[in-house]
C-alpha positions, 0 to 999 in steps of 0.5 A: 862464936866458931872460931875457924881453923887457920893455916899461915904458911908465909916461906917455909921447907924452901929449896932456895939457891943462889941470890932468890931475890922473893917480895911478901906477903908470899906462899912458897913451901915446900917447894924449889927454887933455883939460883938468881931466881925472883919471886913477885909480891902476892904469889903461891909456889905449891910443895912438890914445885921446882922453879929453874934457874933464872926465872923470874915469877911475878907479881899474883902467879900461882903454880901448883903442885905438880909443875916442874918451870924450865932455867931462864922462864919468865912468869908474867903478872896474874900467871895460873898454873892447873893440875885437875883437868876435873877428869871425873865431872868435876873438882877432884876433891881432893882426890891426887891421882887425878891431878896431870903434870906440867912440865914447862922448859926452858927461855919459855915466856908466858904473858899476863894471866894465861892459864897454862892447862897440865901440858908439855911446852917445848923450850923457846915458846912466847905464851901470849898475856892471857892465853889459855893452854889445853894441849902440848906445845912441842916446836918452838913460836908465838901460842895466843888465844883461847885455846891458843895455838900457834902464830905465823913467824912475821914477815 
């Protein structure tokens, strides 16, 4: 009978700021978590990711390599970050040179189950639950839908 090659991650090689709170089980490895952050259970934050101070990452979120999240952000339940754009017509097959980075500004709130493609998001943005962000967001405001579009200001 064959045995699988099992890799147990847990929490390892993480640079933690002061007063960080994490709820296990979660996989955090090779990343940086700023001061006063919260990371919920069933979350994966991969190597090279940087999470700014006072940011909350709720349960079941996936933050892949090449993602930077600013200060005072909120990442809702089940948010998925993507770094492979399938630019070659399919998955990169581990060819990291095909991956792209994502940079999230400060004071950005990302609603539950949103998907964030490799983009740049300006400061003071709200992303609605279930939104799919496929293009850079350069102006503060509220964005929702698939693909995410800016909503008009409330009157």
